[in-house]
C-alpha positions as CSV (number, residue, x, y, z in Angstrom):
1,I,129.4,80.8,93.0
2,A,129.3,81.0,96.8
3,G,131.8,83.9,97.1
4,G,131.0,87.6,97.0
5,N,127.4,88.0,96.2
6,G,127.2,84.4,95.0
7,A,125.0,83.2,97.8
8,P,122.0,85.4,96.9
9,K,122.6,84.6,93.3
10,A,122.6,80.9,94.0
11,W,119.3,81.1,95.8
12,Q,117.8,83.2,92.9
13,L,119.1,80.6,90.5
14,V,117.3,77.8,92.4
15,K,114.1,79.9,92.5
16,N,114.2,80.7,88.8
17,A,115.1,77.2,87.7
18,F,112.3,75.5,89.6
19,A,109.6,78.3,89.6
20,G,106.1,76.9,89.6
21,E,107.2,73.5,90.9
22,G,106.2,72.0,94.3
23,G,109.1,71.6,96.6
24,S,108.0,69.7,99.7
25,S,110.4,66.9,99.1
26,G,113.3,65.7,96.9
27,N,116.1,67.6,95.3
28,I,114.4,71.0,95.0
29,H,113.9,71.2,98.8
30,D,117.5,70.0,99.3
31,L,118.8,72.7,97.0
32,A,116.9,75.3,98.9
33,H,118.5,74.0,102.1
34,L,121.9,74.4,100.5
35,A,121.1,77.9,99.4
36,G,120.2,78.8,103.0
37,I,123.5,77.4,104.3
38,L,125.4,79.6,101.8
39,L,123.4,82.7,102.8
40,Y,124.2,82.1,106.5
41,E,127.9,81.6,105.7
42,K,127.9,84.8,103.7
43,G,126.3,87.2,106.1
44,G,125.1,85.6,109.3
45,F,121.6,86.4,110.6
46,E,121.3,89.6,108.7
47,S,121.2,87.6,105.5
48,I,118.0,85.9,106.4
49,I,116.1,88.6,104.5
50,D,117.5,87.0,101.3
51,C,115.8,83.7,102.1
52,G,112.2,83.0,101.2
53,S,109.3,80.5,101.8
54,E,109.7,78.8,98.5
55,F,110.0,75.0,98.3
56,A,108.5,74.2,101.7
57,F,110.7,76.6,103.7
58,G,113.9,74.9,102.5
59,C,116.1,78.1,102.5
60,Y,115.1,78.9,106.1
61,H,115.7,75.3,107.1
62,G,119.2,75.2,105.7
63,F,120.0,78.7,107.0
64,L,119.0,77.8,110.6
65,D,120.5,74.3,110.5
66,K,123.8,76.0,109.8
67,A,123.3,78.7,112.4
68,F,122.7,76.1,115.1
69,A,125.3,73.6,114.0
70,E,127.5,74.2,117.0
71,N,125.3,75.7,119.7
72,L,122.0,77.4,120.5
73,D,123.6,80.5,122.0
74,H,122.0,82.8,119.3
75,L,118.5,81.3,119.5
76,L,116.9,84.6,120.4
77,D,119.0,86.5,117.8
78,A,117.5,84.1,115.2
79,E,114.0,84.9,116.4
80,Q,114.6,88.6,116.2
81,S,115.9,88.2,112.6
82,C,112.7,86.3,111.7
83,L,110.6,89.1,113.2
84,Q,112.1,91.5,110.7
85,L,110.4,89.7,107.9
86,G,106.9,91.1,108.5
87,P,104.2,91.5,111.1
88,A,104.1,89.0,113.9
89,N,102.3,85.7,112.9
90,S,102.4,86.7,109.2
91,G,103.4,83.9,106.8
92,P,107.0,84.9,106.3
93,V,107.7,85.2,110.0
94,A,106.0,81.9,110.7
95,S,108.0,80.2,108.0
96,C,111.2,81.5,109.4
97,I,110.4,80.5,113.0
98,H,109.4,77.1,111.6
99,G,113.0,76.9,110.3
100,I,114.3,77.6,113.8
101,G,112.6,74.4,114.8
102,H,114.4,72.5,112.1
103,G,117.7,74.0,113.2
104,V,117.1,73.1,116.9
105,A,116.1,69.5,116.1
106,S,119.2,69.2,113.9
107,F,121.4,70.5,116.8
108,Y,120.1,67.7,119.0
109,A,120.8,65.2,116.1
110,T,117.0,64.5,115.9
111,S,117.3,62.2,118.9
112,D,116.0,64.3,121.8
113,I,112.6,65.6,121.0
114,E,111.9,66.9,124.5
115,K,115.0,69.1,124.6
116,S,114.2,70.3,121.1
117,L,110.7,71.4,122.1
118,S,112.0,72.9,125.3
119,S,114.4,75.1,123.3
120,C,111.5,76.3,121.2
121,R,109.8,77.4,124.4
122,K,112.6,79.9,125.0
123,L,111.3,82.0,122.1
124,T,109.2,84.9,123.0
125,S,106.7,84.3,120.1
126,G,105.7,81.8,117.5
127,N,106.5,78.7,119.6
128,E,103.9,76.7,117.7
129,Y,105.7,77.3,114.4
130,C,109.0,76.2,116.0
131,F,107.3,73.0,117.4
132,D,106.1,72.3,113.9
133,G,109.6,72.6,112.5
134,V,111.0,70.2,115.2
135,F,108.4,67.5,114.4
136,M,108.9,67.9,110.7
137,E,112.7,67.5,111.1
138,F,112.2,64.4,113.2
139,V,109.9,62.8,110.6
140,R,112.5,63.7,107.9
141,S,115.7,62.8,109.7
142,A,115.3,60.8,113.0
143,P,116.4,57.2,113.0
144,D,113.6,54.5,112.6
145,S,114.4,53.4,116.2
146,F,113.0,56.7,117.5
147,F,109.5,55.9,116.3
148,K,107.2,52.9,117.1
149,R,106.0,51.1,114.0
150,D,103.2,49.4,116.0
151,D,101.9,52.7,117.6
152,P,100.7,55.1,114.9
153,Y,100.1,57.9,117.5
154,Y,103.7,57.9,118.9
155,P,105.3,60.3,119.9
156,C,102.3,62.5,120.0
157,N,100.4,60.4,122.6
158,S,103.5,60.1,124.8
159,L,104.0,63.8,124.8
160,E,100.3,64.3,125.6
161,E,100.7,62.1,128.7
162,Q,103.5,64.2,130.0
163,Y,102.6,67.8,128.8
164,G,98.9,67.7,128.0
165,Y,97.9,69.1,124.6
166,S,100.8,71.5,124.3
167,Y,102.4,69.7,121.4
168,S,99.4,67.8,120.0
169,F,98.6,70.0,117.1
170,S,102.2,70.4,115.9
171,C,102.8,66.7,116.2
172,G,99.5,65.8,114.5
173,R,100.4,68.0,111.5
174,N,103.4,65.8,110.8
175,Q,102.1,62.3,111.7
176,P,100.5,61.4,108.4
177,S,103.7,62.2,106.6
178,L,105.5,59.8,109.0
179,L,102.9,57.1,108.6
180,M,102.5,57.2,104.8
181,G,106.2,58.1,104.0
182,R,108.3,56.1,106.4
183,F,105.9,53.3,107.4
184,K,104.1,53.0,104.1
185,R,100.6,53.0,105.6
186,G,97.8,53.4,103.0
187,F,95.8,56.5,102.6
188,D,92.5,55.0,103.9
189,E,94.3,53.5,106.9
190,V,95.8,56.9,107.8
191,V,92.4,58.6,107.5
192,K,91.0,56.0,109.9
193,I,93.9,56.6,112.3
194,C,93.2,60.3,112.3
195,R,89.5,59.8,112.8
196,D,89.9,57.3,115.6
197,S,92.1,59.6,117.7
198,D,90.7,60.7,121.1
199,S,92.7,63.9,120.9
200,K,90.8,66.8,119.2
201,P,93.9,68.9,118.6
202,F,95.7,65.9,117.1
203,K,92.7,65.0,115.0
204,N,92.3,68.6,113.6
205,A,96.0,68.7,112.7
206,C,96.0,65.2,111.3
207,F,93.3,66.1,108.8
208,D,95.2,69.3,107.9
209,A,98.2,67.1,107.1
210,I,96.1,64.8,104.9
211,G,95.1,67.9,102.9
212,F,98.7,68.8,102.6
213,S,99.6,65.4,101.2
214,L,96.7,65.4,98.8
215,A,97.8,68.8,97.4
216,S,101.0,67.3,96.1
217,T,99.0,65.4,93.5
218,G,97.8,68.6,91.9
219,D,94.6,66.8,90.9
220,V,91.5,68.7,92.0
221,Q,89.2,65.8,91.8
222,Q,91.6,63.4,93.6
223,I,92.0,66.0,96.4
224,I,88.2,66.5,96.8
225,A,87.6,62.7,96.7
226,G,90.4,62.1,99.3
227,C,89.0,64.7,101.7
228,K,85.5,63.3,101.3
229,K,86.7,59.9,102.5
230,I,87.0,61.4,106.0
231,G,83.2,61.2,106.1
232,V,82.7,64.1,108.6
233,D,81.9,67.5,107.1
234,E,83.8,69.5,109.6
235,F,87.0,67.6,109.0
236,T,86.4,67.3,105.2
237,A,86.3,71.1,105.2
238,K,89.6,71.3,107.2
239,C,91.2,68.9,104.7
240,A,90.1,70.9,101.7
241,Q,91.2,74.2,103.2
242,A,94.6,72.8,104.0
243,A,95.0,71.3,100.5
244,A,93.9,74.5,98.8
245,G,96.3,76.5,100.9
246,E,99.2,74.1,100.2
247,M,98.6,74.4,96.5
248,V,99.0,78.1,96.8
249,F,102.0,77.9,99.1
250,Q,103.9,75.3,97.0
251,E,102.8,77.0,93.7
252,I,101.5,73.7,92.4
253,P,101.1,74.2,88.6
254,G,97.7,75.8,88.0
255,W,97.3,76.7,91.7
256,Q,95.5,80.0,90.8
257,E,92.3,78.2,89.7
258,K,92.8,74.7,91.2
259,S,93.0,76.0,94.8
260,K,89.6,77.7,94.3
261,E,88.1,74.6,92.8
262,V,89.1,72.6,95.8
263,C,87.5,75.2,98.1
264,T,84.2,75.0,96.3
265,G,84.3,71.2,95.8
266,V,83.1,70.5,99.4
267,L,79.9,71.4,101.1
268,Q,81.1,73.1,104.3
269,G,83.6,75.9,104.8
270,Q,83.8,77.2,101.3
271,K,83.9,80.9,102.3
272,E,86.5,80.3,105.0
273,C,88.6,78.3,102.5
274,L,88.6,81.0,99.9
275,E,89.5,83.6,102.5
276,H,92.3,81.4,103.6
277,I,93.9,81.2,100.2
278,E,93.5,84.9,99.6
279,R,95.3,85.6,102.8
280,L,98.1,83.3,101.8
281,I,98.4,85.0,98.4
282,K,98.7,88.3,100.1
283,E,101.1,87.3,102.9
284,Y,103.5,85.4,100.6
285,N,103.1,87.9,97.7
286,K,102.1,85.1,95.4
287,Q,101.2,86.2,91.9
288,A,99.3,84.4,89.3
289,S,101.0,84.0,85.9
290,F,99.2,85.0,82.8
291,N,99.7,84.2,79.1
292,F,101.3,87.5,78.2
293,R,103.8,87.4,75.4
294,N,106.4,89.7,73.7
295,L,105.6,91.8,70.7
296,K,106.6,90.1,67.5
297,S,108.7,91.8,64.8
298,G,106.4,93.6,62.4
299,E,103.2,92.9,64.5
300,D,100.5,95.6,64.7
301,A,101.1,97.2,68.1
302,S,97.4,98.1,68.6
303,S,96.3,94.5,68.2
304,Y,99.1,93.5,70.6
305,I,98.0,95.8,73.4
306,K,94.4,94.8,73.0
307,E,95.2,91.2,73.2
308,Q,97.3,91.6,76.3
309,L,94.8,93.7,78.2
310,K,91.9,91.4,77.1
311,I,93.6,88.6,79.2
312,C,93.0,90.8,82.3
313,Y,89.7,92.1,81.2
314,E,88.2,88.7,80.8
315,G,89.6,87.6,84.1
316,G,88.2,90.5,86.0
317,G,91.6,92.0,86.6
318,R,92.4,89.8,89.6
319,D,95.7,88.6,90.9
320,S,97.6,91.8,89.9
321,C,97.0,91.0,86.3
322,Y,97.1,94.6,85.1
323,K,100.3,95.3,87.0
324,Q,101.9,92.3,85.2
325,A,100.4,93.5,81.9
326,A,101.9,96.9,82.4
327,D,105.3,95.3,83.0
328,M,105.0,93.5,79.7
329,L,103.8,96.6,77.8
330,Y,106.6,98.7,79.3
331,R,109.3,96.2,78.3
332,N,108.0,95.8,74.7
333,I,106.7,99.3,73.9
334,G,107.6,101.8,76.6
335,L,105.5,104.6,78.2
336,A,105.1,107.2,75.5
337,Q,104.1,104.8,72.8
338,T,101.8,102.8,75.0
339,L,99.9,106.0,76.0
340,E,99.6,106.9,72.3
341,L,98.2,103.4,71.6
342,F,95.8,103.6,74.5
343,K,94.5,106.9,73.2
344,K,94.0,105.4,69.7
345,N,92.3,102.3,71.0
346,E,90.4,103.6,74.1
347,E,87.0,102.8,72.6
348,Y,87.7,99.1,72.9
349,P,86.3,97.8,76.3
350,E,89.4,95.8,77.2
351,V,91.4,99.1,77.0
352,Y,88.8,101.5,78.3
353,A,88.0,99.5,81.4
354,R,91.2,99.7,83.4
355,C,93.8,101.6,81.3
356,H,93.9,104.3,84.1
357,E,95.3,101.6,86.4
358,V,97.8,100.5,83.8
359,T,99.1,104.0,83.3
360,H,99.8,104.3,87.0
361,Y,102.1,101.3,86.8
362,L,103.7,102.4,83.5
363,S,104.7,105.8,84.8
364,R,106.1,104.3,88.0
365,L,108.4,102.1,85.9
366,E,109.4,105.1,83.8
367,Y,110.2,107.1,86.9
368,E,112.4,104.3,88.2
369,K,114.3,104.5,84.9
370,Q,114.4,108.4,84.6
371,G,114.6,109.5,88.2
372,S,113.0,112.8,87.2
373,I,109.4,113.9,87.5
374,A,109.9,116.4,84.7
375,N,111.3,113.8,82.3
376,V,108.3,111.5,82.9
377,Y,105.8,114.3,82.8
378,A,107.2,115.3,79.4
379,Q,105.8,111.9,78.1
380,C,102.5,112.0,80.1
381,D,99.2,113.3,79.0
382,S,95.6,113.0,80.1
383,T,95.1,109.6,78.4
384,C,93.1,107.3,80.6
385,H,92.2,110.0,83.1
386,G,95.8,111.1,83.7
387,G,97.0,108.0,85.5
388,C,100.5,108.7,84.2
389,Y,100.8,111.8,86.3
390,H,99.6,110.0,89.4
391,G,101.9,107.0,89.1
392,T,104.9,109.3,88.6
393,I,104.4,111.0,91.9
394,E,103.8,107.7,93.6
395,A,107.2,106.4,92.3
396,Y,108.9,109.7,93.3
397,L,107.8,109.5,96.9
398,K,108.6,105.7,97.1
399,E,112.1,106.4,95.8
400,K,112.7,108.9,98.7
401,S,112.1,106.0,101.1
402,I,110.7,108.6,103.5
403,Q,110.4,107.2,107.0
404,T,109.0,110.0,109.2
405,E,106.1,112.4,108.8
406,T,108.3,115.4,109.3
407,T,110.6,114.4,106.4
408,I,107.6,113.5,104.2
409,A,106.1,116.9,104.8
410,S,109.2,118.7,103.8
411,E,109.3,116.9,100.5
412,F,105.6,116.8,99.9
413,A,104.9,120.5,99.7
414,K,107.6,121.0,97.0
415,I,106.6,118.2,94.6
416,C,104.4,120.1,92.2
417,G,106.0,123.5,92.4
418,K,104.0,126.6,91.2
419,Q,101.1,126.8,88.8
420,S,103.2,129.2,86.7
421,D,105.6,126.3,86.0
422,Y,103.0,124.7,83.8
423,Q,101.7,125.7,80.4
424,K,98.5,123.9,81.0
425,P,96.4,124.2,84.2
426,I,95.3,120.6,83.8
427,E,98.9,119.4,84.3
428,F,99.3,121.3,87.6
429,N,95.9,120.1,88.8
430,E,96.8,116.5,87.9
431,C,100.0,116.8,89.8
432,L,98.2,118.0,92.9
433,H,95.6,115.3,92.5
434,G,98.4,112.8,92.0
435,T,100.0,113.8,95.3
436,G,96.9,112.6,97.1
437,H,97.2,109.2,95.4
438,A,100.9,109.1,96.2
439,A,100.3,110.0,99.8
440,M,98.1,106.9,100.2
441,F,100.6,104.8,98.3
442,V,103.6,105.7,100.5
443,T,101.7,105.6,103.8
444,D,100.2,102.2,103.1
445,M,96.7,103.6,102.7
446,E,96.7,105.6,105.9
447,L,93.9,108.1,105.2
448,T,94.4,110.5,108.1
449,Q,98.2,110.7,107.6
450,S,97.7,111.3,103.9
451,L,95.3,114.2,104.6
452,T,97.8,115.7,107.0
453,L,100.4,115.6,104.2
454,C,98.0,117.4,101.9
455,D,97.7,120.1,104.6
456,T,101.4,120.9,104.2
457,L,100.5,122.6,100.8
458,L,100.2,126.3,101.2
459,E,97.0,127.3,99.4
460,Q,93.6,125.9,100.3
461,Q,92.6,125.1,96.8
462,H,95.9,123.1,96.4
463,K,95.2,121.2,99.6
464,E,91.7,120.4,98.3
465,R,93.0,119.1,95.0
466,C,95.3,116.9,97.0
467,Y,92.4,115.7,99.1
468,T,90.6,114.5,95.9
469,G,93.4,112.1,95.2
470,V,93.3,110.8,98.8
471,F,89.6,110.2,98.8
472,M,89.5,108.8,95.3
473,E,92.2,106.2,96.4
474,N,90.2,105.4,99.5
475,S,86.8,105.1,98.0
476,S,87.6,103.2,94.8
477,S,91.4,102.9,94.4
478,S,93.0,103.5,91.1
479,T,95.2,100.4,91.4
480,S,92.9,98.2,93.4
481,F,95.1,95.1,93.6
482,D,97.9,96.7,95.5
483,H,95.9,99.3,97.3
484,A,93.6,97.8,99.9
485,S,91.6,100.5,101.7
486,K,91.7,100.4,105.5
487,Y,89.1,103.2,105.9
488,I,85.9,101.6,104.6
489,K,83.4,99.6,106.7
490,A,81.1,97.0,105.2
491,D,78.4,97.8,107.7
492,D,78.7,101.6,107.4
493,P,78.7,103.0,103.8
494,F,79.1,106.5,105.1
495,Y,82.5,105.8,106.9
496,P,85.0,107.5,107.0
497,C,83.3,110.8,106.1
498,N,81.0,110.6,109.1
499,A,84.1,110.4,111.3
500,L,86.3,113.2,109.8
501,E,86.8,116.8,110.7
502,E,84.6,119.4,108.9
503,Q,87.4,120.6,106.7
504,Y,87.7,117.2,105.0
505,Q,84.0,116.4,104.7
506,P,83.0,118.2,101.5
507,L,85.5,116.2,99.3
508,C,85.1,113.0,101.3
509,W,81.3,113.0,100.6
510,Q,82.0,113.9,97.0
511,Y,84.2,110.8,96.5
512,Q,82.2,108.5,98.8
513,S,79.8,108.3,95.9
514,S,82.4,106.2,94.1
515,Y,82.3,103.7,97.0
516,F,78.5,103.8,96.8
517,S,78.7,102.8,93.2
518,I,81.0,99.8,94.0
519,I,78.8,98.4,96.8
520,S,75.6,98.8,94.7
521,K,77.3,97.3,91.6
522,Q,76.6,100.4,89.6
523,D,72.9,100.5,90.3
524,W,72.6,104.3,90.0
525,K,69.2,104.5,91.6
526,K,70.6,102.9,94.7
527,V,73.7,105.2,94.5
528,A,71.3,108.2,94.4
529,E,69.4,106.9,97.4
530,L,72.6,106.8,99.3
531,C,73.6,110.3,98.2
532,L,70.3,111.5,99.6
533,Q,71.3,110.1,103.0
534,V,74.5,112.2,103.3
535,P,74.3,115.6,105.0
536,D,72.2,118.0,103.0
537,A,75.1,120.4,102.3
538,Y,76.9,117.7,100.4
539,H,74.1,116.3,98.2
540,D,75.3,118.1,95.0
541,R,78.9,116.9,95.4
542,C,77.7,113.3,95.8
543,F,75.5,113.5,92.7
544,R,78.2,115.2,90.7
545,T,80.4,112.2,91.2
546,I,77.6,109.9,89.9
547,G,78.2,111.9,86.7
548,T,82.0,111.7,86.7
549,N,81.9,108.0,87.4
550,Q,79.9,107.4,84.2
551,V,83.0,108.1,82.2
552,G,84.9,105.5,84.1
553,F,82.3,102.7,83.8
554,T,81.1,103.1,80.2
555,S,82.3,104.5,76.9
556,S,78.7,104.9,75.7
557,L,77.5,108.5,75.7
558,E,73.9,107.2,75.4
559,T,74.3,105.1,78.6
560,M,75.8,108.1,80.4
561,K,72.8,110.2,79.5
562,K,70.3,107.4,80.4
563,D,72.0,106.9,83.8
564,C,71.8,110.7,84.6
565,D,68.1,110.5,83.7
566,L,67.6,108.2,86.7
567,M,68.4,111.0,89.2
568,P,65.5,111.8,91.5
569,S,65.0,115.5,90.5
570,E,65.7,117.8,87.6
571,H,68.3,119.6,89.8
572,F,70.2,116.4,90.5
573,K,70.0,115.4,86.8
574,N,71.7,118.7,85.9
575,I,74.4,118.0,88.5
576,C,75.0,114.5,87.1
577,I,75.2,115.9,83.5
578,A,77.7,118.5,84.6
579,G,79.8,115.7,86.2
580,V,79.8,113.7,83.0
581,V,81.1,116.7,81.0
582,S,83.7,117.6,83.6
583,S,85.1,114.0,83.5
584,L,85.0,113.9,79.7
585,S,87.0,117.1,79.6
586,Y,89.7,115.6,81.8
587,R,89.8,112.1,80.2
588,F,89.8,113.3,76.6
589,V,91.7,116.5,76.6
590,G,91.5,118.3,73.3
591,D,88.5,116.2,72.1
592,M,85.6,118.7,71.9
593,Q,83.5,116.3,69.9
594,K,82.7,113.9,72.7
595,M,81.4,116.7,74.9
596,I,79.4,118.2,72.1
597,D,77.9,114.9,71.2
598,F,77.0,114.2,74.8
599,C,75.3,117.7,75.2
600,S,73.4,117.1,71.9
601,L,71.8,114.1,73.6
602,A,70.7,116.1,76.7
603,D,67.1,117.1,77.2
604,P,66.3,120.8,76.4
605,Q,66.0,121.7,80.1
606,N,69.6,120.3,80.8
607,R,71.4,121.7,77.7
608,E,72.4,125.0,79.3
609,T,74.1,123.2,82.2
610,C,75.8,120.9,79.8
611,F,77.3,123.5,77.4
612,K,78.4,125.8,80.3
613,Q,80.3,122.8,81.7
614,I,82.1,122.5,78.4
615,G,83.3,126.0,78.8
616,S,84.6,125.4,82.3
617,G,86.3,122.2,81.0
618,V,88.2,123.8,78.1
619,L,89.5,126.5,80.4
620,D,91.7,123.9,82.0
621,W,93.2,122.8,78.7
622,D,95.3,126.0,78.2
623,N,96.2,129.2,80.0
624,N,95.2,131.1,76.9
625,K,91.5,132.1,77.1
626,G,91.6,132.8,73.4
627,M,92.3,129.1,72.8
628,A,89.3,128.2,75.0
629,K,87.0,130.5,73.0
630,K,88.2,128.8,69.8
631,E,87.3,125.5,71.2
632,C,83.8,126.8,72.0
633,Q,83.5,127.9,68.4
634,K,83.4,124.3,67.3
635,I,79.9,124.0,68.8
636,P,77.4,124.1,65.9
637,D,74.4,124.9,68.1
638,L,74.2,128.7,68.5
639,A,72.6,128.5,72.0
640,G,75.3,126.0,73.0
641,L,78.0,128.2,71.7
642,S,76.7,131.1,73.7
643,W,76.5,129.1,76.9
644,C,80.1,127.8,76.4
645,L,81.4,131.3,75.8
646,S,79.5,132.8,78.8
647,V,81.8,131.1,81.3
648,I,85.1,132.1,79.7
């Protein structure tokens, strides 16, 4: 299948066939080598983007072996190709440059290590990764005569004598593999060799390599016990971190939990270890797999969606679980029916908690299929706080593959059209709000650039509605696992609002309350204390969001009322209550009863505020004020009815 598009297909076949298996040795790694060779033969250096880091870099190794089979004339071209794979020093770039090292060593027939290393020095960046590839290829392919069986530190010690510590770390990372693999030294003996070295760089790398070797067992207790044999906390921690990272990198079966267990199984360096594996997951786009399943014939669809979302709910939604759940629901049920099922089952906590996030993903998928905002919006409604509208706009802008701010601006202002195009004001408002979310999505969470895009809208109220999506995405993120905010600071809860121009501050402070709720773990008294520290002019906005956030964090009206009762004054309690009703009117369009039930719980001094907010909310449901008045007529309390009608 190597002809035509066969090379990419061959590589995809290898990845699919051995998904979830380690690939540091044996046939899987060799097959990845072969796939890399085919890719280079198909398209030269440009085809390197089709390679990947799976199976211990095998595709890169084969690709670059082939590229340098006859000469090293295109060494710098290879480096430039690698640098297209991501930011400098990121995992994919490092993996690729590591592959250059393999190719260089192969060119010198794994017989001249000094010339190989010297060639790596010609690269403008990432020399260390290239060195590592050279040493790995020598361990893998050099003749036995190259090494010295009676000198466990060779060639590392010889290179140190000539070049200092320049190559010590890269060499040390591969020495245990040489000793245990080729020379059959025992594990305990190799640990002692690493520990007895006088070279600190070699020693550090050596214990990393021991961690790599232990990871291949896939046995958490064996890994922890092996690292502890080192007997020095500092190096035990290095061993554990290397092992945990290798489990992630090689996708050892069960790596999602096992890697974390390894990190927490040693006394020192637990935090650094966990941060290391999270960084690898992000850089290499590793995704946990979950026990989702297809809908069975005749199965109750409501039970099915609750079961699938419960998997994510019980796991805290980590590892892009909800994104994968959305993919499964879309394939089995589709957008419109899933929204209907969410609406029907929203009282269940596994649905209520994060269905807004899921609807973002679902509508992105539907837009990719339809290619039309109108066609997707025809299926959208306000279920789960209107995430369907937001995801549609995100997918639309992504499809445009907009590269410059000028082009973005020309598209951006046209997306939602005019309010008169919509039968319901809420749909136009959701579109404008969704453009703010979408701006953050397509600019990779660049807050200031996103606000500038909102400013391309003509009317001030439309700009501000767009700002709400930007600030919501920044403060709490609707799809938290693929939207990491760049504009928050752990040591400054008031950033970025305290650094923005005045025109953006009102809505920034309003949505910063969502961030306050996250860092305080929904301790609403603490959130209120933080709201009192924002500029006086924005107190009401901050407290209003405490109310709107209630509808996202709980489905219990009693809990919402109790939390608003915690506010520090009657005025702020009223503001919180108005926020609750405002959010109920947007999340549950057409459902008067939830708002009526909530207002019936309110204390007498807060009831006027509550029922007036119902009137404001139903005005957004339909352009026809007569319809809004009919909704108010559903209020059995005469005073409440009067207050509702008074704002229409």
